C-alpha positions in Angstrom: -39.2 38.7 -0.2 -40.6 36.0 -2.3 -38.7 32.7 -1.9 -39.3 30.0 -4.4 -38.8 26.4 -3.7 -36.3 24.7 -6.1 -37.5 21.1 -5.4 -41.1 20.0 -5.7 -42.6 17.3 -3.5 -43.7 14.3 -5.5 -47.4 13.5 -4.7 -47.4 10.0 -6.2 -47.5 6.8 -4.1 -46.0 3.5 -5.1 -48.3 0.5 -4.5 -45.7 -2.2 -5.1 -44.8 -2.7 -1.5 -48.4 -2.9 -0.5 -49.0 -5.5 -3.2 -46.1 -7.6 -1.9 -47.5 -7.5 1.7 -51.0 -8.5 0.5 -49.5 -11.4 -1.6 -47.5 -12.7 1.4 -50.5 -12.5 3.6 -52.6 -14.4 1.1 -50.0 -17.2 0.9 -49.8 -17.3 4.7 -53.5 -17.7 5.1 -53.7 -20.3 2.4 -51.0 -22.4 4.0 -52.4 -22.2 7.5 -56.0 -22.9 6.5 -54.9 -26.3 5.2 -53.3 -27.1 8.5 -56.4 -26.3 10.5 -58.4 -29.3 9.3 -57.0 -32.5 11.0 -59.3 -34.7 9.2 -57.7 -35.7 5.9 -60.5 -38.0 4.8 -63.5 -36.5 3.0 -66.5 -37.4 5.1 -70.0 -36.1 5.0 -70.7 -35.6 8.7 -74.2 -35.5 10.1 -75.5 -32.1 11.0 -76.0 -30.9 14.5 -76.8 -27.6 16.4 -74.8 -28.6 19.5 -71.1 -28.2 19.5 -68.6 -29.4 22.2 -65.8 -27.2 23.4 -63.6 -30.1 24.5 -60.7 -31.1 22.3 -59.8 -34.7 21.6 -56.2 -35.7 21.0 -57.0 -38.8 19.0 -59.6 -39.2 16.2 -61.0 -42.3 14.7 -62.6 -41.9 11.3 -65.1 -44.4 9.7 -65.5 -44.3 6.0 -68.4 -46.2 4.4 -68.3 -47.8 1.0 -72.0 -48.6 0.2 -71.3 -50.1 -3.2 -69.1 -52.8 -1.5 -71.0 -52.9 1.8 -67.8 -52.3 3.8 -66.3 -49.7 6.1 -62.7 -48.7 6.8 -61.2 -47.3 10.0 -58.5 -44.6 10.1 -56.7 -43.3 13.2 -55.8 -39.6 13.3 -56.8 -39.0 9.7 -54.2 -41.4 8.4 -54.9 -42.6 4.8 -54.0 -46.2 5.5 -56.9 -48.1 7.0 -56.6 -50.3 10.1 -58.7 -53.3 11.0 -61.2 -53.0 13.8 -59.0 -55.3 16.0 -56.1 -52.9 15.8 -58.1 -49.8 16.9 -58.3 -50.5 20.6 -54.6 -51.1 21.2 -53.6 -48.2 19.0 -56.0 -45.8 20.8 -55.0 -47.1 24.2 -51.3 -46.5 23.3 -52.0 -42.9 22.1 -54.1 -42.0 25.1 -52.0 -43.8 27.8 -50.3 -40.6 29.0 -53.4 -38.3 28.9 -54.9 -36.9 32.1 -58.4 -36.8 30.5 -58.4 -39.4 27.7 -60.8 -38.3 25.0 -61.1 -39.4 21.4 -63.4 -38.2 18.7 -65.4 -40.3 16.2 -65.7 -39.0 12.7 -68.3 -41.1 11.0 -69.7 -40.6 7.6 -73.5 -40.1 7.8 -74.0 -43.3 5.8 -72.1 -45.4 8.3 -74.3 -48.1 10.0 -74.9 -47.3 13.7 -73.5 -50.6 14.9 -70.0 -49.5 13.7 -70.2 -46.3 15.8 -71.5 -48.2 18.8 -68.6 -50.6 18.5 -66.2 -47.7 18.9 -68.2 -46.3 21.8 -67.9 -49.7 23.5 -64.1 -49.5 23.1 -64.3 -46.1 24.9 -66.5 -47.5 27.7 -64.2 -50.5 28.3 -61.2 -48.3 28.7 -63.0 -45.4 30.5 -62.4 -42.9 27.7 -64.6 -39.9 26.9 -66.0 -39.9 23.4 -66.9 -36.9 21.1 -69.1 -37.6 18.1 -67.9 -35.1 15.4 -70.7 -33.3 13.5 -70.9 -30.4 11.1 -72.8 -27.3 12.1 -76.2 -26.7 10.6 
């Protein structure tokens, strides 16, 4: 007895749902990758092979303007610069409740060393740990 099937199985596959998933994943990764970088200033950091595993909660960025011969200081990547006299009270306020107060210095590679040393002196006076941010080689 030969029975014939009245309906045939459709062997085609619709890729529209797979395309939607890939598109959503692409948007997700694009949005989260912009949130990963806490440093909003474009700095050309010095290169280094050593990397520190400690995480700092406060960052101080130094931007150098060689054509004017000036530098600007930015706390936590804020676009508005602060004067050097305002850095110590602001950092002390931000690190007051920390168990292990640590801040990182993001200095452009053209920044004079005396500016970086001045920030390190602030850390020494207040018994903070300092991390000098570098880019990997």
